[in-house]
Structure formats: C-alpha cells, structure tokens
N, C-alpha and C positions, 0 to 999 in steps of 0.2 A: 468343067461344068456341068450342070446337069441342065437341060434347055426347062425357062419359065414354066410353070403352071399356070393356066386360065384358072381363073376364080378362087384363088386360095389369097389369105393372106400371104403380104408381105412377109419375105424372113432376113434376117443379118447374115453375117458371115461365117457367121455356125451353125448355118441353119434354122436355128430358133425363131420362130416367129417378132416380130420387132415390137408387138406386141408386149411382147414376156420382159425384153428387154427393159421400155418403159416402166413395168409394173417392178418388176424386180426394182430397180432403180427408186421406184418411187417406198416401195419396201424398204429400202437400206434408209434414203429419208426419216422414213416415220421411225426405223427403227431408233435410227441416231437422236430422233427428237424426244423419245422414251425414255431416251438413256440420258441425254443432255438437261432433260424433267428430273428424271430422279436425283443426279448427279447435285442438279437445286436442290431439290427439297434433302437432300442430306448436309449439304452444306449450310443452310435454313434451318435446319436439325441442331445442328454440329455450332451453329453463332449463341443460338435460342441456347445452349447446354454451359458453353463457357458463360454470357450473362449472367445466368442463376447462377454460376460455381461460384464469381466474381462477387457474385449479391452476399453469397454466403461466408465468402472466409472478409466481409467489408466488415456483416453482420458479427460476427466470431474473432476478429480486432478487436469492434467498438465491447463488444460485452468483455472480454479479454481487459480494457482498457478500464470499463468501468471500475471489475471486480480490484482491478491491483489497485484502484484510486481510492476507492476504498479500504482497503488492507496499509494504504499509506496516509490517511486520514485516522484510522483506530491507532498505527502505532505513533503519531504522531501525536494524539491525545491522552495515550499511556505514557508518552517520551512526558507531555505536558504534569501530567499526573505524579509522574517519579518527579519531578521536579521538584511538587509543590511539597511535596510530603516530606522533600531532603532539605526545602527551609525552615 
C-alpha cells in the first residue's frame, strides 16, 4: 500500500480519483437515460405506424364492402329486369 499523499484528490481502490468513479456513474446513467428515451421514441413511432396501418385497412375494407354492395345491387337490378322481360 502506498503512503497517503497530501494535497491530492481522494482515490478509489483502483487508484482512480473518486471523481472519476462519480463521473463514470453519471455518464453511464445519462447513457442509459438516452437509450431509454430512444427506445420510448421508437415505441411511440411504431405505435403511430400501427395505428395508421389499422386505419388504412379499415378504410380499404369499407371501400371493398361498398364496391361489393354496388355490384350486388346491379346484379339484383339485372335479375329484376330479366324477370320482368320473362313475364
């Protein structure tokens, strides 16, 4: 063990200044917070994209239902005309 030096910053067991350990801990926490923020942003973006996709599918389904309804109406009208001609 080395003798204590006077006038120097306190050191850790690894010989690093204790401020370095605190700074490293703070840096790691900030890095973790940034990663968490990026993950939250990505989740929010994906949720928005999924919502948009659901709306698009609902709109496409509605348009398809309207097309099929018009087609069924035309078929019914043609059947009525054919029946009227047959009588």
